[in-house]
Each structure stands twice: as structure tokens, then as C-alpha cells.
KOLGU-4560 file (N, C-alpha, C; in nm, 3 decimals, padded with zeros to 5 digits):
<recs>
<n_xx: 04.657 n_yy: 09.681 n_zz: 17.656 ca_xx: 04.647 ca_yy: 09.712 ca_zz: 17.517 c_xx: 04.722 c_yy: 09.609 c_zz: 17.437 mol: A seq: 1 type: MET>
<n_xx: 04.802 n_yy: 09.646 n_zz: 17.341 ca_xx: 04.873 ca_yy: 09.548 ca_zz: 17.261 c_xx: 04.989 c_yy: 09.492 c_zz: 17.340 mol: A seq: 2 type: PHE>
<n_xx: 05.015 n_yy: 09.365 n_zz: 17.322 ca_xx: 05.124 ca_yy: 09.299 ca_zz: 17.391 c_xx: 05.258 c_yy: 09.354 c_zz: 17.343 mol: A seq: 3 type: SER>
<n_xx: 05.351 n_yy: 09.371 n_zz: 17.437 ca_xx: 05.485 ca_yy: 09.416 ca_zz: 17.399 c_xx: 05.557 c_yy: 09.309 c_zz: 17.317 mol: A seq: 4 type: ASP>
<n_xx: 05.515 n_yy: 09.184 n_zz: 17.332 ca_xx: 05.578 ca_yy: 09.075 ca_zz: 17.259 c_xx: 05.547 c_yy: 09.083 c_zz: 17.110 mol: A seq: 5 type: LYS>
<n_xx: 05.431 n_yy: 09.139 n_zz: 17.076 ca_xx: 05.391 ca_yy: 09.150 ca_zz: 16.935 c_xx: 05.377 c_yy: 09.298 c_zz: 16.904 mol: A seq: 6 type: VAL>
<n_xx: 05.488 n_yy: 09.364 n_zz: 16.883 ca_xx: 05.488 ca_yy: 09.507 ca_zz: 16.858 c_xx: 05.472 c_yy: 09.532 c_zz: 16.708 mol: A seq: 7 type: ALA>
<n_xx: 05.350 n_yy: 09.525 n_zz: 16.662 ca_xx: 05.319 ca_yy: 09.550 ca_zz: 16.522 c_xx: 05.321 c_yy: 09.701 c_zz: 16.500 mol: A seq: 8 type: ASP>
<n_xx: 05.416 n_yy: 09.752 n_zz: 16.421 ca_xx: 05.426 ca_yy: 09.897 ca_zz: 16.404 c_xx: 05.302 c_yy: 09.960 c_zz: 16.342 mol: A seq: 9 type: PRO>
<n_xx: 05.233 n_yy: 09.887 n_zz: 16.255 ca_xx: 05.112 ca_yy: 09.941 ca_zz: 16.194 c_xx: 05.002 c_yy: 09.958 c_zz: 16.299 mol: A seq: 10 type: VAL>
<n_xx: 04.985 n_yy: 09.854 n_zz: 16.382 ca_xx: 04.884 ca_yy: 09.864 ca_zz: 16.488 c_xx: 04.921 c_yy: 09.970 c_zz: 16.591 mol: A seq: 11 type: LYS>
<n_xx: 05.049 n_yy: 09.981 n_zz: 16.621 ca_xx: 05.092 ca_yy: 10.083 ca_zz: 16.717 c_xx: 05.065 c_yy: 10.223 c_zz: 16.662 mol: A seq: 12 type: GLN>
<n_xx: 05.092 n_yy: 10.243 n_zz: 16.534 ca_xx: 05.066 ca_yy: 10.374 ca_zz: 16.472 c_xx: 04.916 c_yy: 10.403 c_zz: 16.469 mol: A seq: 13 type: ALA>
<n_xx: 04.837 n_yy: 10.300 n_zz: 16.436 ca_xx: 04.692 ca_yy: 10.316 ca_zz: 16.434 c_xx: 04.640 c_yy: 10.349 c_zz: 16.573 mol: A seq: 14 type: ALA>
<n_xx: 04.692 n_yy: 10.280 n_zz: 16.672 ca_xx: 04.651 ca_yy: 10.305 ca_zz: 16.811 c_xx: 04.683 c_yy: 10.448 c_zz: 16.852 mol: A seq: 15 type: LEU>
<n_xx: 04.801 n_yy: 10.493 n_zz: 16.821 ca_xx: 04.840 ca_yy: 10.630 ca_zz: 16.856 c_xx: 04.754 c_yy: 10.734 c_zz: 16.785 mol: A seq: 16 type: SER>
<n_xx: 04.732 n_yy: 10.714 n_zz: 16.656 ca_xx: 04.652 ca_yy: 10.810 ca_zz: 16.579 c_xx: 04.507 c_yy: 10.810 c_zz: 16.625 mol: A seq: 17 type: ALA>
<n_xx: 04.452 n_yy: 10.694 n_zz: 16.648 ca_xx: 04.313 ca_yy: 10.686 ca_zz: 16.691 c_xx: 04.296 c_yy: 10.741 c_zz: 16.832 mol: A seq: 18 type: LEU>
<n_xx: 04.390 n_yy: 10.714 n_zz: 16.919 ca_xx: 04.385 ca_yy: 10.769 ca_zz: 17.055 c_xx: 04.386 c_yy: 10.922 c_zz: 17.049 mol: A seq: 19 type: THR>
<n_xx: 04.474 n_yy: 10.977 n_zz: 16.968 ca_xx: 04.481 ca_yy: 11.123 ca_zz: 16.954 c_xx: 04.351 c_yy: 11.179 c_zz: 16.899 mol: A seq: 20 type: ALA>
<n_xx: 04.292 n_yy: 11.111 n_zz: 16.801 ca_xx: 04.166 ca_yy: 11.157 ca_zz: 16.743 c_xx: 04.054 c_yy: 11.153 c_zz: 16.847 mol: A seq: 21 type: ALA>
<n_xx: 04.050 n_yy: 11.047 n_zz: 16.927 ca_xx: 03.947 ca_yy: 11.037 ca_zz: 17.030 c_xx: 03.963 c_yy: 11.145 c_zz: 17.135 mol: A seq: 22 type: LEU>
<n_xx: 04.087 n_yy: 11.172 n_zz: 17.173 ca_xx: 04.113 ca_yy: 11.279 ca_zz: 17.270 c_xx: 04.075 c_yy: 11.414 c_zz: 17.210 mol: A seq: 23 type: GLU>
<n_xx: 04.102 n_yy: 11.435 n_zz: 17.081 ca_xx: 04.066 ca_yy: 11.560 ca_zz: 17.015 c_xx: 03.915 c_yy: 11.579 c_zz: 17.011 mol: A seq: 24 type: ALA>
<n_xx: 03.841 n_yy: 11.468 n_zz: 17.011 ca_xx: 03.695 ca_yy: 11.474 ca_zz: 17.013 c_xx: 03.641 c_yy: 11.499 c_zz: 17.153 mol: A seq: 25 type: GLN>
<n_xx: 03.731 n_yy: 11.504 n_zz: 17.251 ca_xx: 03.689 ca_yy: 11.534 ca_zz: 17.387 c_xx: 03.680 c_yy: 11.415 c_zz: 17.481 mol: A seq: 26 type: GLY>
<n_xx: 03.720 n_yy: 11.298 n_zz: 17.433 ca_xx: 03.717 ca_yy: 11.182 ca_zz: 17.522 c_xx: 03.832 c_yy: 11.193 c_zz: 17.622 mol: A seq: 27 type: HIS>
<n_xx: 03.809 n_yy: 11.153 n_zz: 17.747 ca_xx: 03.915 ca_yy: 11.162 ca_zz: 17.849 c_xx: 04.039 c_yy: 11.081 c_zz: 17.810 mol: A seq: 28 type: PRO>
<n_xx: 04.155 n_yy: 11.138 n_zz: 17.835 ca_xx: 04.280 ca_yy: 11.073 ca_zz: 17.796 c_xx: 04.301 c_yy: 10.939 c_zz: 17.865 mol: A seq: 29 type: SER>
<n_xx: 04.240 n_yy: 10.919 n_zz: 17.982 ca_xx: 04.257 ca_yy: 10.790 ca_zz: 18.050 c_xx: 04.172 c_yy: 10.679 c_zz: 17.985 mol: A seq: 30 type: GLU>
<n_xx: 04.070 n_yy: 10.718 n_zz: 17.907 ca_xx: 03.985 ca_yy: 10.618 ca_zz: 17.841 c_xx: 04.016 c_yy: 10.603 c_zz: 17.692 mol: A seq: 31 type: TYR>
<n_xx: 04.069 n_yy: 10.704 n_zz: 17.631 ca_xx: 04.091 ca_yy: 10.703 ca_zz: 17.486 c_xx: 04.174 c_yy: 10.584 c_zz: 17.438 mol: A seq: 32 type: ALA>
<n_xx: 04.283 n_yy: 10.547 n_zz: 17.505 ca_xx: 04.360 ca_yy: 10.432 ca_zz: 17.456 c_xx: 04.279 c_yy: 10.302 c_zz: 17.457 mol: A seq: 33 type: PRO>
<n_xx: 04.194 n_yy: 10.285 n_zz: 17.557 ca_xx: 04.111 ca_yy: 10.165 ca_zz: 17.564 c_xx: 04.003 c_yy: 10.166 c_zz: 17.456 mol: A seq: 34 type: PHE>
<n_xx: 03.948 n_yy: 10.282 n_zz: 17.432 ca_xx: 03.848 ca_yy: 10.296 ca_zz: 17.325 c_xx: 03.913 c_yy: 10.266 c_zz: 17.190 mol: A seq: 35 type: MET>
<n_xx: 04.033 n_yy: 10.319 n_zz: 17.169 ca_xx: 04.104 ca_yy: 10.296 ca_zz: 17.043 c_xx: 04.137 c_yy: 10.149 c_zz: 17.024 mol: A seq: 36 type: ALA>
<n_xx: 04.180 n_yy: 10.085 n_zz: 17.130 ca_xx: 04.211 ca_yy: 09.942 ca_zz: 17.124 c_xx: 04.087 c_yy: 09.862 c_zz: 17.087 mol: A seq: 37 type: THR>
<n_xx: 03.975 n_yy: 09.897 n_zz: 17.146 ca_xx: 03.849 ca_yy: 09.828 ca_zz: 17.116 c_xx: 03.809 c_yy: 09.846 c_zz: 16.971 mol: A seq: 38 type: THR>
<n_xx: 03.822 n_yy: 09.967 n_zz: 16.920 ca_xx: 03.788 ca_yy: 09.995 ca_zz: 16.780 c_xx: 03.878 c_yy: 09.915 c_zz: 16.686 mol: A seq: 39 type: ILE>
<n_xx: 04.006 n_yy: 09.913 n_zz: 16.714 ca_xx: 04.101 ca_yy: 09.839 ca_zz: 16.629 c_xx: 04.074 c_yy: 09.689 c_zz: 16.637 mol: A seq: 40 type: ILE>
<n_xx: 04.045 n_yy: 09.640 n_zz: 16.757 ca_xx: 04.014 ca_yy: 09.498 ca_zz: 16.774 c_xx: 03.890 c_yy: 09.460 c_zz: 16.693 mol: A seq: 41 type: PHE>
<n_xx: 03.786 n_yy: 09.543 n_zz: 16.699 ca_xx: 03.664 ca_yy: 09.515 ca_zz: 16.623 c_xx: 03.690 c_yy: 09.519 c_zz: 16.473 mol: A seq: 42 type: GLN>
<n_xx: 03.769 n_yy: 09.614 n_zz: 16.429 ca_xx: 03.802 ca_yy: 09.621 ca_zz: 16.286 c_xx: 03.878 c_yy: 09.497 c_zz: 16.242 mol: A seq: 43 type: ALA>
<n_xx: 03.967 n_yy: 09.447 n_zz: 16.328 ca_xx: 04.042 ca_yy: 09.326 ca_zz: 16.298 c_xx: 03.948 c_yy: 09.206 c_zz: 16.289 mol: A seq: 44 type: ASP>
<n_xx: 03.851 n_yy: 09.198 n_zz: 16.380 ca_xx: 03.752 ca_yy: 09.090 ca_zz: 16.374 c_xx: 03.669 c_yy: 09.098 c_zz: 16.246 mol: A seq: 45 type: LEU>
<n_xx: 03.628 n_yy: 09.218 n_zz: 16.210 ca_xx: 03.551 ca_yy: 09.237 ca_zz: 16.087 c_xx: 03.632 c_yy: 09.193 c_zz: 15.965 mol: A seq: 46 type: ASP>
<n_xx: 03.760 n_yy: 09.227 n_zz: 15.963 ca_xx: 03.847 ca_yy: 09.186 ca_zz: 15.853 c_xx: 03.857 c_yy: 09.034 c_zz: 15.846 mol: A seq: 47 type: LEU>
<n_xx: 03.878 n_yy: 08.970 n_zz: 15.959 ca_xx: 03.891 ca_yy: 08.823 ca_zz: 15.961 c_xx: 03.761 c_yy: 08.756 c_zz: 15.916 mol: A seq: 48 type: ARG>
<n_xx: 03.648 n_yy: 08.812 n_zz: 15.957 ca_xx: 03.520 ca_yy: 08.757 ca_zz: 15.913 c_xx: 03.505 c_yy: 08.770 c_zz: 15.761 mol: A seq: 49 type: ASN>
<n_xx: 03.544 n_yy: 08.885 n_zz: 15.708 ca_xx: 03.537 ca_yy: 08.906 ca_zz: 15.563 c_xx: 03.629 c_yy: 08.809 c_zz: 15.491 mol: A seq: 50 type: ALA>
<n_xx: 03.747 n_yy: 08.785 n_zz: 15.546 ca_xx: 03.843 ca_yy: 08.695 ca_zz: 15.483 c_xx: 03.789 c_yy: 08.552 c_zz: 15.479 mol: A seq: 51 type: GLN>
<n_xx: 03.733 n_yy: 08.505 n_zz: 15.590 ca_xx: 03.682 ca_yy: 08.367 ca_zz: 15.594 c_xx: 03.561 c_yy: 08.353 c_zz: 15.503 mol: A seq: 52 type: ILE>
<n_xx: 03.477 n_yy: 08.457 n_zz: 15.497 ca_xx: 03.361 ca_yy: 08.453 ca_zz: 15.407 c_xx: 03.405 c_yy: 08.447 c_zz: 15.261 mol: A seq: 53 type: SER>
<n_xx: 03.504 n_yy: 08.527 n_zz: 15.227 ca_xx: 03.553 ca_yy: 08.528 ca_zz: 15.089 c_xx: 03.618 c_yy: 08.395 c_zz: 15.053 mol: A seq: 54 type: ARG>
<n_xx: 03.696 n_yy: 08.341 n_zz: 15.145 ca_xx: 03.759 ca_yy: 08.212 ca_zz: 15.123 c_xx: 03.653 c_yy: 08.102 c_zz: 15.105 mol: A seq: 55 type: LEU>
<n_xx: 03.550 n_yy: 08.104 n_zz: 15.189 ca_xx: 03.444 ca_yy: 08.003 ca_zz: 15.176 c_xx: 03.372 c_yy: 08.018 c_zz: 15.043 mol: A seq: 56 type: ALA>
<n_xx: 03.346 n_yy: 08.140 n_zz: 15.001 ca_xx: 03.282 ca_yy: 08.163 ca_zz: 14.872 c_xx: 03.368 c_yy: 08.115 c_zz: 14.756 mol: A seq: 57 type: GLY>
<n_xx: 03.496 n_yy: 08.139 n_zz: 14.766 ca_xx: 03.589 ca_yy: 08.094 ca_zz: 14.662 c_xx: 03.593 c_yy: 07.942 c_zz: 14.657 mol: A seq: 58 type: TRP>
<n_xx: 03.599 n_yy: 07.880 n_zz: 14.775 ca_xx: 03.600 ca_yy: 07.733 ca_zz: 14.778 c_xx: 03.473 c_yy: 07.676 c_zz: 14.717 mol: A seq: 59 type: LEU>
<n_xx: 03.359 n_yy: 07.738 n_zz: 14.748 ca_xx: 03.232 ca_yy: 07.690 ca_zz: 14.695 c_xx: 03.231 c_yy: 07.692 c_zz: 14.542 mol: A seq: 60 type: LYS>
<n_xx: 03.288 n_yy: 07.799 n_zz: 14.486 ca_xx: 03.288 ca_yy: 07.814 ca_zz: 14.341 c_xx: 03.398 c_yy: 07.734 c_zz: 14.273 mol: A seq: 61 type: GLN>
<n_xx: 03.517 n_yy: 07.740 n_zz: 14.328 ca_xx: 03.633 ca_yy: 07.680 ca_zz: 14.261 c_xx: 03.662 c_yy: 07.536 c_zz: 14.302 mol: A seq: 62 type: GLU>
<n_xx: 03.621 n_yy: 07.498 n_zz: 14.421 ca_xx: 03.651 ca_yy: 07.364 ca_zz: 14.473 c_xx: 03.529 c_yy: 07.309 c_zz: 14.547 mol: A seq: 63 type: HIS>
<n_xx: 03.420 n_yy: 07.290 n_zz: 14.477 ca_xx: 03.297 ca_yy: 07.247 ca_zz: 14.544 c_xx: 03.310 c_yy: 07.112 c_zz: 14.615 mol: A seq: 64 type: PRO>
<n_xx: 03.408 n_yy: 07.033 n_zz: 14.574 ca_xx: 03.426 ca_yy: 06.902 ca_zz: 14.637 c_xx: 03.476 c_yy: 06.914 c_zz: 14.781 mol: A seq: 65 type: GLU>
<n_xx: 03.545 n_yy: 07.024 n_zz: 14.815 ca_xx: 03.595 ca_yy: 07.040 ca_zz: 14.952 c_xx: 03.513 c_yy: 07.142 c_zz: 15.032 mol: A seq: 66 type: VAL>
<n_xx: 03.422 n_yy: 07.211 n_zz: 14.965 ca_xx: 03.343 ca_yy: 07.314 ca_zz: 15.031 c_xx: 03.266 c_yy: 07.262 c_zz: 15.153 mol: A seq: 67 type: TYR>
<n_xx: 03.195 n_yy: 07.148 n_zz: 15.144 ca_xx: 03.124 ca_yy: 07.099 ca_zz: 15.262 c_xx: 03.218 c_yy: 07.070 c_zz: 15.380 mol: A seq: 68 type: PRO>
<n_xx: 03.335 n_yy: 07.016 n_zz: 15.351 ca_xx: 03.433 ca_yy: 06.989 ca_zz: 15.457 c_xx: 03.483 c_yy: 07.120 c_zz: 15.519 mol: A seq: 69 type: ASP>
<n_xx: 03.502 n_yy: 07.221 n_zz: 15.435 ca_xx: 03.547 ca_yy: 07.351 ca_zz: 15.485 c_xx: 03.442 c_yy: 07.411 c_zz: 15.578 mol: A seq: 70 type: ALA>
<n_xx: 03.316 n_yy: 07.404 n_zz: 15.538 ca_xx: 03.208 ca_yy: 07.455 ca_zz: 15.625 c_xx: 03.202 c_yy: 07.378 c_zz: 15.756 mol: A seq: 71 type: LEU>
<n_xx: 03.220 n_yy: 07.248 n_zz: 15.747 ca_xx: 03.221 ca_yy: 07.165 ca_zz: 15.868 c_xx: 03.336 c_yy: 07.205 c_zz: 15.961 mol: A seq: 72 type: SER>
<n_xx: 03.452 n_yy: 07.231 n_zz: 15.904 ca_xx: 03.567 ca_yy: 07.274 ca_zz: 15.983 c_xx: 03.542 c_yy: 07.410 c_zz: 16.048 mol: A seq: 73 type: LEU>
<n_xx: 03.485 n_yy: 07.502 n_zz: 15.972 ca_xx: 03.453 ca_yy: 07.634 ca_zz: 16.026 c_xx: 03.356 c_yy: 07.620 c_zz: 16.144 mol: A seq: 74 type: ILE>
<n_xx: 03.254 n_yy: 07.538 n_zz: 16.127 ca_xx: 03.154 ca_yy: 07.519 ca_zz: 16.232 c_xx: 03.213 c_yy: 07.450 c_zz: 16.354 mol: A seq: 75 type: GLU>
<n_xx: 03.295 n_yy: 07.349 n_zz: 16.334 ca_xx: 03.355 ca_yy: 07.280 ca_zz: 16.449 c_xx: 03.451 c_yy: 07.371 c_zz: 16.524 mol: A seq: 76 type: SER>
<n_xx: 03.520 n_yy: 07.458 n_zz: 16.452 ca_xx: 03.608 ca_yy: 07.555 ca_zz: 16.516 c_xx: 03.527 c_yy: 07.650 c_zz: 16.604 mol: A seq: 77 type: THR>
<n_xx: 03.412 n_yy: 07.695 n_zz: 16.554 ca_xx: 03.325 ca_yy: 07.783 ca_zz: 16.632 c_xx: 03.277 c_yy: 07.711 c_zz: 16.758 mol: A seq: 78 type: ARG>
<n_xx: 03.234 n_yy: 07.586 n_zz: 16.743 ca_xx: 03.185 ca_yy: 07.509 ca_zz: 16.857 c_xx: 03.294 c_yy: 07.488 c_zz: 16.962 mol: A seq: 79 type: GLU>
<n_xx: 03.415 n_yy: 07.455 n_zz: 16.918 ca_xx: 03.528 ca_yy: 07.436 ca_zz: 17.010 c_xx: 03.559 c_yy: 07.566 c_zz: 17.084 mol: A seq: 80 type: GLU>
<n_xx: 03.557 n_yy: 07.676 n_zz: 17.012 ca_xx: 03.585 ca_yy: 07.806 ca_zz: 17.074 c_xx: 03.479 c_yy: 07.838 c_zz: 17.179 mol: A seq: 81 type: PHE>
<n_xx: 03.352 n_yy: 07.821 n_zz: 17.144 ca_xx: 03.245 ca_yy: 07.850 ca_zz: 17.239 c_xx: 03.254 c_yy: 07.761 c_zz: 17.362 mol: A seq: 82 type: GLU>
<n_xx: 03.294 n_yy: 07.637 n_zz: 17.343 ca_xx: 03.312 ca_yy: 07.545 ca_zz: 17.456 c_xx: 03.423 c_yy: 07.594 c_zz: 17.548 mol: A seq: 83 type: LYS>
<n_xx: 03.535 n_yy: 07.637 n_zz: 17.490 ca_xx: 03.646 ca_yy: 07.689 ca_zz: 17.571 c_xx: 03.606 c_yy: 07.814 c_zz: 17.646 mol: A seq: 84 type: ARG>
<n_xx: 03.527 n_yy: 07.900 n_zz: 17.582 ca_xx: 03.481 ca_yy: 08.023 ca_zz: 17.648 c_xx: 03.392 c_yy: 07.988 c_zz: 17.767 mol: A seq: 85 type: VAL>
<n_xx: 03.301 n_yy: 07.894 n_zz: 17.747 ca_xx: 03.211 ca_yy: 07.853 ca_zz: 17.857 c_xx: 03.288 c_yy: 07.793 c_zz: 17.973 mol: A seq: 86 type: ARG>
<n_xx: 03.394 n_yy: 07.717 n_zz: 17.943 ca_xx: 03.471 ca_yy: 07.651 ca_zz: 18.047 c_xx: 03.565 c_yy: 07.748 c_zz: 18.119 mol: A seq: 87 type: GLN>
<n_xx: 03.591 n_yy: 07.861 n_zz: 18.056 ca_xx: 03.677 ca_yy: 07.962 ca_zz: 18.118 c_xx: 03.817 c_yy: 07.939 c_zz: 18.094 mol: A seq: 88 type: GLY>
</recs>
């Protein structure tokens, strides 16, 4: 689940509350923490995607001179990440 090195109290509270809610819905207690972690992880990814989209939109409107470079950086970051994933 969450690393002990990064004990974010908000994420820990969310994990505990979500785990309890999943168990209350009848999910087995041995799976609920993993389900909660997955839900929180996906929500975090969704938030980051929204943030980068908003930032790109703002750059396009307010700083059109750097917008193409920003898109290029976003794309190259995606390509580098996919390459690392493929390589393991």
C-alpha cells in the first residue's frame, strides 16, 4: 500500500475511510485495503491529468510562444516513460 517513508496523513485517512466503506459494502477485509489503494491511486492519476491539461490550456492562452515547447515536453516525457516501462 502506501510507503511508510511517505506517510501522508490525508492519504492514510482516505485509505482507512475507504477501506471501512468497502468492508461495510461487504467486500472481504483481506481485499478492501488493496481496492481502496487502487481507487485512491486512480483518483490521484485523474487529478494529475486534470492539472496538466489545465496548465497546458493556460499556457496556450497566456503564453502561446512556449505552448508548442510545452506540448513537445509533455509528449517526450510520455515517450520516455513508455520506453522505461517496456524495458522493465
